C-alpha positions as CSV (number, residue, x, y, z in Angstrom):
1,M,-16.6,34.7,-27.6
2,T,-17.4,31.5,-29.2
3,G,-20.0,30.2,-27.2
4,T,-18.7,27.6,-25.8
5,T,-17.8,27.6,-21.8
6,T,-15.1,25.4,-20.1
7,T,-15.8,24.1,-16.5
8,L,-12.7,24.7,-14.3
9,H,-12.5,22.3,-11.1
10,I,-11.8,23.8,-8.2
11,V,-12.2,24.1,-4.3
12,A,-12.6,26.9,-2.3
13,A,-12.2,27.6,1.5
14,V,-14.8,29.4,3.9
15,I,-12.7,30.9,6.6
16,V,-13.9,32.7,9.3
17,R,-12.4,34.4,12.3
18,D,-13.7,34.3,15.5
19,D,-15.0,37.9,15.4
20,G,-17.7,36.6,12.1
21,H,-15.5,38.4,9.7
22,A,-14.3,36.3,6.4
23,L,-11.0,35.9,4.6
24,L,-10.9,36.5,1.2
25,V,-7.9,36.8,-1.3
26,R,-6.9,38.1,-4.3
27,K,-4.6,36.8,-7.1
28,R,-1.6,39.4,-8.7
29,G,-2.9,41.3,-11.8
30,T,-6.7,40.7,-11.0
31,T,-9.2,42.3,-9.3
32,A,-11.6,40.3,-7.7
33,F,-11.7,38.5,-4.4
34,M,-12.0,35.3,-3.6
35,Q,-12.0,32.6,-1.4
36,V,-8.5,30.8,-0.8
37,G,-8.6,27.7,-2.5
38,G,-7.8,27.0,-6.6
39,K,-8.1,24.0,-9.2
40,I,-8.0,20.4,-8.5
41,E,-5.4,18.6,-10.2
42,P,-6.0,15.6,-12.5
43,G,-6.6,12.5,-10.0
44,E,-6.6,14.8,-6.9
45,D,-9.0,14.3,-4.2
46,P,-10.8,17.4,-3.3
47,V,-10.1,17.6,0.6
48,A,-6.3,17.1,-0.9
49,A,-6.8,19.9,-3.2
50,L,-8.2,22.2,-0.3
51,V,-5.4,21.4,2.0
52,R,-2.8,21.9,-0.5
53,E,-4.1,25.5,-1.9
54,C,-4.4,26.6,2.2
55,A,-0.6,25.6,2.2
56,E,0.5,27.1,-0.8
57,E,-1.7,30.6,-0.6
58,I,-1.8,31.4,3.2
59,G,0.9,28.7,5.2
60,L,-2.3,27.1,6.6
61,V,-2.1,23.7,7.5
62,V,-5.2,22.2,7.2
63,D,-6.1,19.0,9.2
64,P,-8.3,17.1,6.3
65,A,-10.0,15.8,9.4
66,A,-11.1,19.1,10.6
67,V,-12.8,20.1,7.7
68,R,-16.4,20.6,7.1
69,P,-17.8,20.4,3.5
70,L,-20.7,22.7,2.3
71,G,-21.6,21.3,-0.6
72,R,-20.8,21.9,-4.7
73,R,-21.7,25.4,-6.3
74,A,-21.2,26.6,-9.9
75,A,-20.1,30.0,-11.0
76,V,-19.1,32.2,-13.5
77,A,-15.4,32.4,-13.2
78,A,-14.2,35.5,-11.9
79,N,-10.4,35.4,-13.8
80,E,-11.2,33.8,-16.9
81,P,-13.4,34.9,-19.4
82,D,-16.1,32.1,-21.1
83,H,-15.0,29.7,-18.2
84,V,-17.7,28.6,-15.0
85,V,-16.3,27.1,-11.7
86,D,-17.9,23.8,-10.2
87,A,-16.4,24.3,-6.5
88,H,-16.7,21.9,-3.8
89,V,-16.5,24.5,-1.0
90,F,-15.0,23.6,2.5
91,E,-15.3,25.3,6.0
92,V,-11.4,25.4,7.6
93,A,-11.2,26.5,11.0
94,L,-8.9,29.2,11.7
95,P,-6.3,27.9,14.3
96,S,-6.2,30.6,17.3
97,G,-3.9,33.2,16.9
98,F,-2.5,32.4,13.0
99,D,-1.5,35.0,11.2
100,V,-2.4,34.3,7.1
101,E,0.5,35.1,4.9
102,T,-0.2,36.0,1.4
103,R,2.1,33.5,-0.6
104,A,2.1,32.4,-4.4
105,E,0.1,33.9,-6.8
106,L,-1.6,36.1,-4.2
107,E,-1.1,39.6,-4.0
108,E,-3.3,40.5,-0.7
109,H,-6.0,39.5,1.5
110,V,-8.4,41.1,3.4
111,W,-10.9,40.0,6.4
112,V,-14.7,41.6,5.4
113,D,-18.0,41.2,7.0
114,P,-19.7,38.7,5.3
115,A,-23.0,41.2,5.6
116,A,-21.3,43.7,3.9
117,P,-18.4,42.4,1.8
118,L,-18.6,44.8,-1.5
119,A,-17.1,47.8,0.8
120,G,-14.1,48.5,-1.7
121,H,-13.5,45.1,-2.6
122,P,-15.0,43.8,-6.1
123,L,-16.2,39.6,-5.2
124,A,-15.6,36.9,-7.6
125,P,-19.3,35.6,-8.3
126,L,-18.8,32.2,-6.5
127,S,-17.9,34.4,-3.4
128,V,-20.6,36.9,-3.4
129,D,-23.0,33.8,-3.0
130,L,-20.8,32.3,-0.2
131,M,-20.5,35.5,1.8
132,A,-24.4,35.6,1.6
133,D,-24.7,32.2,3.1
134,V,-22.3,32.9,5.9
135,A,-24.2,35.9,6.8
136,S,-27.3,34.1,6.8
137,A,-25.7,31.6,9.0
138,R,-24.7,33.8,11.5
């Protein structure tokens, strides 16, 4: 370890179904589950990055006007050693009847109870914090 830490600028989508369960995804070759989202491209607006990531990762077309900003969060990166994430977090509404498709680099998705998300699913540090927020908001 070099002692230096690199910051990754990302977006994260908090997606909760009508039954209160939250969507988490896992990238191929990793173990930690996390929100749909990813790195913000240079010069890209965070909302535009969110719209792009939702379409790429789960096939969800997001109306930029319908997302609700939940602020920014920092956490240790789940899959990149010596990295932290600076996340723009947004609540994204799930259309009724939408069926999640895992696409791109994703291997699987799960719906978890935010109050007890760890049932067999290791979470990224950012997701631990976000699930606690969702659970407390109920």
